[in-house]
N, C-alpha and C positions, 0 to 999 in steps of 0.2 A: 974329732966329733963335730958334727954339724947339726944345728937345731933351727927349726923354722915353724911358722904357723901354716897349716894347710886347711883345706875344707874337704869334708867327707859328705857325700850325697846319700841321704836316707829319704828317698821319695822326693818330696818338695822341700824337705828340710836340709839346709846346708849347715853341717856341724863343724864348728871351729875345733881344731885339734893341734896340740903342740907335739911335734915330731922331733926326736933326737936319734941320729944315726952315727954309728962309729965310723971312723975314717976307713978302716978295713971292712971286709965283708962281715955282716952280722951273723952271730952264732945262734940266735933265737929271737923271738919277738915277745914283748911284754906290753900289756895295756895297764896304764897307771890311772886309777880312778880317784878323782878329786874328793876333798872334804866339802863341806857346805860353803867353803870360802872361794870356790871356783878354781880354775886352773891358774892359781896365783904363783908367786915366786917360789914357794916351797914345793908345790907339785912340779913346777918346771925344773927345779933343781934335782928332784928325785928322778925325773925322766932323764935328765942329762947324766945323772950318776949311773944309770943302767947302761947308757950308751958308752960311757967310759969303761964299763965292764964287758963290752963287746956285744951288747944286745941292741936291736932296733926297739925303741920304746916310744909309745904314743899315749898322750893324755887327751881324750875327747872331752869336750865341754858338755856335761850332762844337764846343764840348765839352759841349753840353747833355745828351747821353746819359750821360756819366760824371761830370760835375762842374757841375751847375747853379749859376749865380751865381759862377763861377770868375773871380777877379781877384787877381793876385799881382804882386809886384815882380820884381827882377832879381838877387836873391841866388843863390848856388850851390844852396842848398836849394830855392828856389822854381823855379829853372830845371829841376832834376831832377824836381820835381812836375809842371811843365808838360809836360815830355817824356813822362812816364808817361801823361798823357792823350792827347797827340799820337799815341802808339804804339797807342792803342785805337781810333783813327779808321780808316775805310775810305774809299777814293775814292768808292764808290757812295753812302755815307751823306753825305759832304761835298757831292757834286753834287746829291743829293736836297734837302739843306738850302738850297743856293744856288738851286735851281729854285723852292723855296717862297718864297724872298726875292724872286726875280724876279717870281713871280706876284703877290706883294703890290705890287711897284712898278708892275706893269701895271694893277692896280686904281686906281693913282694917275695913270694916263694915259701911262706910259712903256713903250713896247713894246721899246725897245732900251736897254741899260744899260752902264755902265762898271764895272770892278772894279779894286780896288787891294788888294794884300796884302803883308805884311811878314813876313820870317823864314819860319816854317812857312806863314803866310798867303800869302807870295810863291809858294811851291810850289802851294798850293791855287788861287791866282789863275791860274797856268799851266794847271791842270786846268780851271778855270772858263772859260778862253778857248775851250774846245772847245764850249761851249754856243752855240747859234745866236743867242740874244738878246744875247750879249755883243759889243758893238761895239768896245770899247776896253779894254785891260788894262794895268795897271802892276804889274809883278812886282818886288818889292824883295828882294834877297838870299835867294831861295828855295833852301834847301839840299836836296840829294837828288834833284833833277829828273832828273839823269843816271843815278842808281843805284837808285832805288826808286820805289814809289808807295804811298800809304797803304793799309794792309791787305794788301799783297803783290800780286804780279803783275808784268807788264812795267813797266819804269821809265816815269815820266810823259813823258819826252822822246819816247817812241814814239808819243804821241798828237799830236805837233806837226802832222801833216798835217790834223788835224781842226779846227785853228784857222781861223776865218773872218774875224775882225776884225783890228784893229791891236794889236800887242803891243810895249810898251816894257819892257825888262828892265834893272834897275839893280843893279850889283855893286860891291863893294869888292875891289880887287886884293890887299889884305892880310887878307882874310877867312880865318881858319883852318878854317872849315866848308865853304868852297867853293873848291877849287883852281882856279887860272886855266885849267887844261886843261878843267875842267867848263864854264866860261864859254865857252871856245872851241867846245866840242861843242854847246852850246845855240845859239850864234850860227850854227854850221854847219848845224844842223838847220833853223833858221828860214830860212836862205838857200836851202838845197836844196829846201825845200817851198814856196818862193815866198810866204812869209808877209809881210805888211806889218809890218815890225818895225824897231826900233832897239835896240841894246845899248849901255848907257852904263857905263863903268868909271871908278871913282874911286880915288885912292890913299888908301883908307880901310879900316877893319875891318868887322865884321859888321853891327852895328846902327846904322849911321852916320846914319840919318834920325831916330832917337829921341833927343830931348834929355835923356831920363832915363837913358840908358845910357852906360857908360864909353867906348864906341866912337863916341859922337856926334861928327860932323864938320860944323860949321856951314856951311862952304863947300860941301861936297858936298850937304848937305841942301838948301841954298838953291838950288843949281843944279838939283838933281833936282826940286824943287817947281815951278820954272818950266817944266820939261819936262813934268811931269804936267799942269799947267794947259793947256799947248798940246795935249797928247794929248786931254784930256777936252773941250776946246772944240768938238770935232766932235760932241759929244752935244747941243749946244745947239739948241733948237728954232728 
């Protein structure tokens, strides 16, 4: 496995991105979408984990416009700072950055891609699922899908009919940021629009997949990882 920082060109914007590639030829391509804490050590480790599974994986910095090089931890102060940058994003900008990332992956020979996102990135992954090149999406505890969209406008859930590929959504039923009623509404929207989907609920809190967070739940994280691997196996050539 080889990992490095690269830059992606989106017009005049140079987007930092963390790229991990397997030593042998990659069997698929996956975009890893950060939490509000930037492309930090957790997101880098997830990206590397996919490379060890045989995928080319890339994590673009989605706060590039307001905070280049942004990487923080999970303290209350750092969370507040991350949220301030999240609040400055817009759906159009985020989708533009993801299209740029997809275009890069296409130069590597991957016409269809998978995406996985956590926390705010889980919300962004739901948005990204509307892009035609996205074949498989794993959305982890994406808050606000039912109530808002980045930058304002109709809530992201209203875009559910645009999803073409498969979407797996992962939630903790003890998550203070995502009421169970919101999970129910997301599942209902996916069902009503005949999306190929699965919704997984764990007796866990918000950041249960991240071993660096107080809500880390090893049992839920392990089970979710197996489901993610099954989801992305459909990307293999």
